[in-house]
Backbone as CSV, one residue per row, in Angstrom:
resi,resn,N_x,N_y,N_z,CA_x,CA_y,CA_z,C_x,C_y,C_z
1,UNK,0.803,-1.124,-0.051,0.021,0.021,-0.013,0.940,1.329,-0.002
2,UNK,1.947,1.309,0.808,2.863,2.301,0.850,3.492,2.572,-0.457
3,UNK,3.858,1.421,-1.144,4.439,1.624,-2.463,3.457,2.244,-3.442
4,UNK,2.198,2.104,-3.325,1.171,2.713,-4.136,1.185,4.177,-3.842
5,UNK,1.090,4.609,-2.566,1.127,6.019,-2.180,2.336,6.743,-2.703
6,UNK,3.425,6.110,-2.594,4.745,6.650,-3.003,4.735,6.689,-4.519
7,UNK,4.237,5.752,-5.216,4.075,5.912,-6.680,3.239,6.967,-7.177
8,UNK,2.171,7.274,-6.412,1.302,8.364,-6.725,1.680,9.767,-6.229
9,UNK,2.787,9.713,-5.453,3.327,11.021,-4.886,2.520,11.408,-3.699
10,UNK,1.908,10.470,-3.028,1.039,10.699,-1.821,1.684,10.340,-0.438
11,UNK,2.941,10.267,-0.387,3.619,10.008,0.850,3.406,11.020,1.881
12,UNK,3.607,10.714,3.200,3.514,11.831,4.171,4.413,12.947,3.907
13,UNK,5.494,12.746,3.238,6.442,13.746,2.918,5.955,14.610,1.810
14,UNK,5.113,14.108,0.979,4.558,14.750,-0.292,3.050,14.748,-0.322
15,UNK,2.309,15.294,0.685,0.832,15.170,0.830,0.092,15.904,-0.466
16,UNK,-1.010,15.310,-0.714,-1.957,15.916,-1.705,-2.355,17.232,-1.288
17,UNK,-2.268,18.275,-2.041,-2.621,19.624,-1.574,-3.937,19.993,-2.410
18,UNK,-4.646,20.924,-1.808,-5.784,21.540,-2.420,-5.418,22.375,-3.454
19,UNK,-6.219,22.638,-4.603,-5.991,23.523,-5.696,-5.565,24.871,-5.114
20,UNK,-4.548,25.493,-5.641,-4.087,26.765,-5.218,-5.172,27.841,-5.681
21,UNK,-5.509,28.749,-4.900,-6.449,29.903,-5.348,-5.635,30.891,-6.195
22,UNK,-6.174,31.162,-7.251,-5.510,32.140,-8.272,-6.253,33.329,-8.185
23,UNK,-5.455,34.540,-8.176,-5.957,35.870,-8.010,-6.025,36.397,-9.547
24,UNK,-7.302,36.806,-9.823,-7.448,37.365,-11.186,-7.963,38.764,-11.087
25,UNK,-7.718,39.501,-12.170,-8.346,40.885,-12.174,-9.949,40.719,-12.314
26,UNK,-10.660,41.554,-11.740,-12.072,41.572,-11.773,-12.558,43.044,-12.081
27,UNK,-12.999,43.098,-13.338,-13.500,44.443,-13.793,-14.929,44.261,-14.518
28,UNK,-15.538,45.263,-14.671,-16.860,45.261,-15.279,-17.539,46.516,-15.384
29,UNK,-18.686,46.547,-16.114,-19.571,47.692,-16.257,-20.879,47.088,-16.268
30,UNK,-21.806,47.735,-15.694,-23.271,47.361,-15.818,-24.180,48.629,-15.838
31,UNK,-25.349,48.486,-16.469,-26.319,49.566,-16.399,-27.718,49.064,-16.257
32,UNK,-28.534,49.969,-15.784,-29.950,49.394,-15.461,-30.713,50.565,-15.005
33,UNK,-31.725,50.304,-14.216,-32.794,51.225,-13.780,-33.239,50.862,-12.370
34,UNK,-33.578,51.889,-11.645,-34.323,51.704,-10.370,-35.505,50.778,-10.518
35,UNK,-35.704,49.753,-9.645,-36.687,48.813,-9.808,-37.597,48.831,-8.577
36,UNK,-38.944,48.794,-8.730,-39.849,48.674,-7.524,-40.431,47.205,-7.433
37,UNK,-40.059,46.415,-8.391,-40.691,45.234,-8.423,-40.031,44.209,-7.465
38,UNK,-40.837,43.298,-6.881,-40.277,42.366,-5.888,-39.438,41.272,-6.544
39,UNK,-39.393,41.231,-7.759,-38.576,40.222,-8.464,-37.077,40.521,-8.421
40,UNK,-36.764,41.710,-8.054,-35.356,42.055,-7.850,-34.885,41.698,-6.392
41,UNK,-33.566,41.491,-6.414,-32.882,41.196,-5.053,-33.400,42.164,-4.016
42,UNK,-33.988,41.693,-2.937,-34.457,42.618,-1.903,-33.772,42.180,-0.640
43,UNK,-33.256,43.154,0.018,-32.556,42.961,1.432,-33.775,42.793,2.428
44,UNK,-33.447,42.293,3.593,-34.316,42.306,4.647,-34.699,43.839,4.841
45,UNK,-35.892,44.052,5.293,-36.285,45.528,5.447,-35.299,46.331,6.111
46,UNK,-34.794,47.484,5.668,-33.909,48.395,6.239,-34.525,48.802,7.571
47,UNK,-33.693,48.819,8.603,-34.087,49.089,9.905,-34.295,50.532,10.182
48,UNK,-35.151,50.917,11.156,-35.298,52.294,11.525,-35.741,53.185,10.392
49,UNK,-35.034,54.357,10.336,-35.284,55.377,9.234,-34.550,55.156,8.020
50,UNK,-33.727,54.064,7.778,-33.008,53.810,6.629,-33.883,53.623,5.322
51,UNK,-33.421,54.055,4.230,-34.237,53.848,3.040,-33.508,52.853,2.156
52,UNK,-34.309,52.106,1.390,-33.712,51.142,0.620,-33.997,51.534,-0.858
53,UNK,-33.017,50.976,-1.837,-33.037,51.114,-3.249,-32.708,49.757,-3.887
54,UNK,-33.517,49.361,-4.753,-33.323,48.159,-5.581,-33.001,48.480,-7.003
55,UNK,-31.962,47.940,-7.596,-31.618,48.243,-8.891,-31.474,46.960,-9.803
56,UNK,-31.755,46.914,-10.942,-31.587,45.770,-11.795,-30.941,46.190,-13.145
57,UNK,-30.181,45.270,-13.690,-29.638,45.581,-14.966,-28.820,44.558,-15.665
58,UNK,-28.033,44.892,-16.598,-27.284,43.966,-17.335,-25.799,44.486,-17.500
59,UNK,-24.846,43.527,-17.632,-23.576,44.152,-17.813,-22.435,43.089,-18.361
60,UNK,-21.266,43.428,-18.501,-20.131,42.678,-18.968,-19.016,42.697,-18.033
61,UNK,-18.567,41.470,-17.560,-17.512,41.529,-16.575,-16.396,40.481,-16.842
62,UNK,-15.145,40.677,-16.454,-14.114,39.758,-16.606,-14.477,38.583,-15.735
63,UNK,-14.201,37.352,-16.029,-14.428,36.123,-15.337,-15.774,35.636,-15.421
64,UNK,-16.943,36.432,-15.666,-18.166,35.839,-15.656,-18.792,36.220,-17.098
65,UNK,-18.355,37.156,-17.715,-18.785,37.583,-19.087,-20.079,38.442,-18.929
66,UNK,-21.002,38.141,-20.011,-22.295,38.856,-19.904,-23.098,38.391,-18.723
67,UNK,-23.699,39.412,-17.955,-24.422,38.946,-16.687,-25.720,39.782,-16.423
68,UNK,-26.630,39.192,-15.752,-27.675,40.136,-15.252,-27.239,40.516,-13.901
69,UNK,-27.725,41.670,-13.469,-27.230,42.224,-12.232,-28.465,42.620,-11.310
70,UNK,-28.483,42.234,-10.032,-29.496,42.707,-9.106,-28.619,43.324,-7.988
71,UNK,-29.199,44.513,-7.510,-28.472,45.303,-6.506,-29.535,45.905,-5.638
72,UNK,-29.173,45.854,-4.306,-29.959,46.461,-3.233,-29.141,47.044,-2.217
73,UNK,-29.620,48.142,-1.622,-28.850,48.786,-0.516,-29.782,49.577,0.393
74,UNK,-29.300,49.826,1.641,-29.985,50.620,2.700,-28.991,51.863,2.998
75,UNK,-29.624,53.013,2.999,-28.954,54.138,3.179,-29.610,55.054,4.246
76,UNK,-28.875,55.949,4.928,-29.347,56.999,5.776,-30.098,58.009,4.910
77,UNK,-31.377,58.326,5.346,-32.046,59.399,4.546,-31.378,60.821,4.798
78,UNK,-30.751,61.000,5.896,-30.246,62.353,6.040,-28.804,62.453,5.652
79,UNK,-28.400,63.628,5.223,-26.961,63.735,4.799,-26.030,63.657,5.868
80,UNK,-24.757,63.269,5.334,-23.621,63.328,6.341,-23.412,64.718,6.694
81,UNK,-23.103,64.911,8.058,-22.974,66.239,8.600,-21.956,67.133,7.887
82,UNK,-20.873,66.538,7.532,-19.723,67.264,6.962,-20.042,67.752,5.471
83,UNK,-21.017,67.131,4.852,-21.449,67.602,3.520,-22.899,67.306,3.322
84,UNK,-23.706,68.392,3.283,-25.112,68.098,3.117,-25.617,67.557,1.891
85,UNK,-24.717,67.213,1.031,-25.125,66.650,-0.377,-24.699,65.156,-0.461
86,UNK,-24.191,64.639,0.656,-23.717,63.162,0.836,-24.578,62.370,1.708
87,UNK,-24.995,61.264,1.177,-25.666,60.299,1.919,-24.896,59.048,2.084
88,UNK,-24.912,58.364,3.298,-24.070,57.166,3.596,-24.855,55.863,3.199
89,UNK,-24.238,55.048,2.357,-24.783,53.731,2.166,-24.096,52.805,3.198
90,UNK,-24.961,52.264,4.093,-24.486,51.444,5.191,-24.109,50.080,4.694
91,UNK,-24.908,49.455,3.869,-24.643,48.092,3.388,-25.558,47.907,2.137
92,UNK,-24.891,47.156,1.217,-25.589,46.765,0.057,-25.160,45.340,-0.457
93,UNK,-25.854,44.805,-1.362,-25.624,43.597,-2.001,-25.773,43.576,-3.525
94,UNK,-24.806,42.913,-4.306,-25.041,42.763,-5.753,-24.925,41.308,-6.017
95,UNK,-25.729,40.774,-6.857,-25.498,39.456,-7.387,-25.464,39.571,-8.928
96,UNK,-24.291,39.053,-9.363,-24.024,38.908,-10.838,-24.318,37.466,-11.254
97,UNK,-25.294,37.317,-12.292,-25.601,35.980,-12.743,-25.134,35.736,-14.208
98,UNK,-24.184,34.843,-14.513,-23.695,34.671,-15.853,-24.686,33.902,-16.589
99,UNK,-24.407,33.855,-17.881,-25.460,33.151,-18.762,-25.510,31.620,-18.435
100,UNK,-24.599,30.941,-17.859,-24.591,29.496,-17.522,-25.284,29.283,-16.088
101,UNK,-25.680,30.485,-15.354,-26.279,30.408,-14.151,-25.281,30.522,-12.885
102,UNK,-24.082,30.462,-13.153,-23.020,30.727,-12.115,-23.153,32.131,-11.634
103,UNK,-23.006,32.358,-10.292,-23.267,33.726,-9.752,-21.999,34.106,-8.857
104,UNK,-21.845,35.427,-8.894,-20.960,36.082,-7.956,-21.632,36.996,-7.136
105,UNK,-21.331,36.867,-5.683,-22.024,37.647,-4.648,-21.051,38.787,-4.199
106,UNK,-21.566,40.037,-4.117,-20.737,41.169,-3.572,-21.490,41.922,-2.636
107,UNK,-20.819,42.295,-1.478,-21.365,43.267,-0.448,-20.627,44.567,-0.609
108,UNK,-21.289,45.650,-0.366,-20.656,46.999,-0.528,-21.192,47.963,0.384
109,UNK,-20.448,49.038,0.420,-20.798,50.237,1.186,-20.138,51.434,0.556
110,UNK,-20.706,52.769,0.803,-20.180,53.823,0.124,-20.971,55.105,0.418
111,UNK,-20.773,56.051,-0.438,-21.528,57.377,-0.194,-22.169,57.762,-1.523
112,UNK,-23.382,58.332,-1.359,-24.159,58.865,-2.505,-23.950,60.339,-2.512
113,UNK,-23.369,60.864,-3.507,-23.127,62.370,-3.562,-24.026,62.914,-4.533
114,UNK,-24.817,63.914,-4.144,-25.822,64.639,-4.933,-25.101,65.989,-5.521
115,UNK,-24.810,65.990,-6.707,-24.321,67.281,-7.287,-25.015,67.377,-8.702
116,UNK,-24.340,67.834,-9.729,-24.881,67.954,-10.977,-25.559,66.593,-11.426
117,UNK,-24.873,65.451,-11.047,-25.281,64.107,-11.170,-25.256,63.380,-9.887
118,UNK,-26.113,62.319,-9.641,-25.968,61.696,-8.450,-25.121,60.529,-8.647
119,UNK,-24.073,60.312,-7.694,-23.022,59.346,-7.904,-22.870,58.572,-6.611
120,UNK,-22.721,57.192,-6.712,-22.453,56.365,-5.585,-21.049,55.800,-5.650
121,UNK,-20.195,56.143,-4.744,-18.798,55.614,-4.756,-18.641,54.706,-3.593
122,UNK,-17.821,53.747,-3.720,-17.588,52.788,-2.566,-16.659,51.679,-2.836
123,UNK,-16.734,50.847,-1.834,-15.828,49.672,-1.925,-16.676,48.328,-1.868
124,UNK,-16.307,47.369,-2.499,-17.040,46.072,-2.494,-16.113,44.904,-2.041
125,UNK,-16.682,43.873,-1.459,-15.982,42.641,-1.142,-16.809,41.569,-1.860
126,UNK,-16.103,40.566,-2.505,-16.663,39.336,-3.163,-16.784,38.366,-2.008
127,UNK,-18.020,37.980,-1.767,-18.194,37.128,-0.605,-18.686,35.620,-1.046
128,UNK,-18.520,35.205,-2.255,-18.768,33.919,-2.657,-19.498,33.864,-3.894
129,UNK,-20.090,32.851,-4.184,-20.964,32.622,-5.393,-21.376,31.213,-5.405
130,UNK,-21.804,30.838,-6.737,-22.200,29.571,-6.998,-21.475,28.930,-8.204
131,UNK,-21.540,27.734,-8.491,-20.846,27.089,-9.684,-19.290,27.301,-9.480
132,UNK,-18.617,27.708,-10.531,-17.222,27.989,-10.516,-16.913,29.111,-9.637
133,UNK,-17.745,29.886,-9.048,-17.368,30.966,-8.165,-17.789,30.650,-6.740
134,UNK,-18.068,29.326,-6.423,-18.329,28.980,-4.986,-16.869,29.105,-4.256
135,UNK,-17.051,29.855,-3.201,-15.874,30.084,-2.391,-15.059,31.304,-2.861
136,UNK,-15.498,32.019,-3.879,-14.718,33.254,-4.406,-14.581,34.267,-3.312
137,UNK,-13.439,34.952,-3.418,-13.183,36.186,-2.540,-12.531,37.230,-3.322
138,UNK,-12.694,38.363,-2.828,-12.121,39.495,-3.486,-12.556,40.924,-2.989
139,UNK,-12.050,41.888,-3.595,-12.474,43.217,-3.271,-12.152,44.169,-4.338
140,UNK,-12.581,45.495,-4.136,-12.335,46.422,-5.160,-13.191,47.686,-4.888
141,UNK,-13.230,48.633,-5.917,-13.912,49.878,-5.789,-14.924,49.935,-6.853
142,UNK,-15.915,50.784,-6.685,-16.893,50.931,-7.801,-17.377,52.392,-7.781
143,UNK,-17.899,52.921,-8.904,-18.485,54.171,-9.047,-19.809,53.964,-9.803
144,UNK,-20.860,54.346,-9.282,-22.212,54.091,-9.906,-22.803,55.587,-10.133
145,UNK,-23.207,55.980,-11.382,-23.736,57.269,-11.753,-25.070,57.154,-12.271
146,UNK,-25.925,57.910,-11.688,-27.366,58.181,-12.260,-27.245,58.920,-13.623
147,UNK,-27.808,58.340,-14.595,-27.643,59.016,-15.959,-28.853,59.611,-16.584
148,UNK,-30.098,59.399,-15.970,-31.244,59.764,-16.679,-32.419,60.145,-15.590
149,UNK,-33.388,60.684,-16.057,-34.518,61.272,-15.244,-35.233,60.090,-14.552
150,UNK,-35.259,58.780,-15.122,-35.999,57.771,-14.455,-35.154,56.864,-13.726
151,UNK,-33.984,57.345,-13.208,-33.119,56.558,-12.309,-32.311,55.529,-13.089
152,UNK,-32.113,55.725,-14.363,-31.175,54.845,-15.099,-29.756,55.119,-14.565
153,UNK,-28.792,54.092,-14.623,-27.482,54.211,-14.038,-26.628,53.377,-14.755
154,UNK,-25.258,53.791,-14.568,-24.070,53.058,-15.161,-23.155,52.880,-14.047
155,UNK,-22.662,51.680,-13.803,-21.692,51.422,-12.786,-20.435,50.766,-13.393
156,UNK,-19.184,51.085,-12.877,-18.009,50.649,-13.127,-17.350,49.922,-11.885
157,UNK,-16.883,48.655,-11.994,-16.254,47.968,-10.862,-14.767,47.660,-11.223
158,UNK,-13.914,47.730,-10.298,-12.464,47.349,-10.562,-11.962,46.640,-9.324
159,UNK,-11.346,45.563,-9.459,-10.849,44.827,-8.174,-10.161,43.600,-8.646
160,UNK,-10.231,42.576,-7.590,-9.613,41.290,-7.826,-10.551,40.270,-7.237
161,UNK,-10.497,39.083,-7.814,-11.197,37.999,-7.444,-10.337,36.793,-7.347
162,UNK,-10.474,35.918,-6.367,-9.708,34.722,-6.232,-10.508,33.573,-5.781
163,UNK,-10.207,32.453,-6.423,-10.977,31.209,-6.064,-10.243,30.028,-6.758
164,UNK,-10.288,28.889,-6.215,-9.483,27.791,-6.812,-10.280,27.387,-8.118
165,UNK,-11.484,27.794,-8.272,-12.287,27.552,-9.526,-12.346,28.600,-10.533
166,UNK,-12.285,29.908,-9.974,-12.385,31.055,-10.886,-11.033,31.446,-11.651
167,UNK,-10.835,30.921,-12.787,-9.644,31.111,-13.486,-9.987,31.334,-15.045
168,UNK,-9.209,32.188,-15.631,-9.355,32.451,-16.956,-10.528,33.289,-17.317
169,UNK,-10.909,33.142,-18.606,-12.131,33.793,-19.135,-11.795,35.353,-19.313
């Protein structure tokens, strides 16, 4: 039996190891519109006086390709005291679903800045996914800008993703 392990390279001096997690660039852009439908990702109700926003759209991302996007967050309705045109997004979630059904899950936080255009800036963390993104991790930054009168938006994400399964593409 020991000879079999040695022949396969599985001795106690040379144990079998888990696949190594590979770090890949993760970038993408998506656009969509504010949604009031319950078919969009919905967080548990925002507590207290927090307000919620649900967005849906489509985009193109490294690692997952063309994807549908569901986004929801809770924000303080009153401005941050240092800047009356800035609202704080306390927590949000994004789910990217590729054409094959694999998903990437992101959590985020940031600030909504009201000026000539409404802009949401922040940081995201990749918290897992399904299919080849199961166990995925990563982080990055994003900018989301409202572009029209009916709450249309465009968002850009830049960061990294790592998973023993998420490689290439």
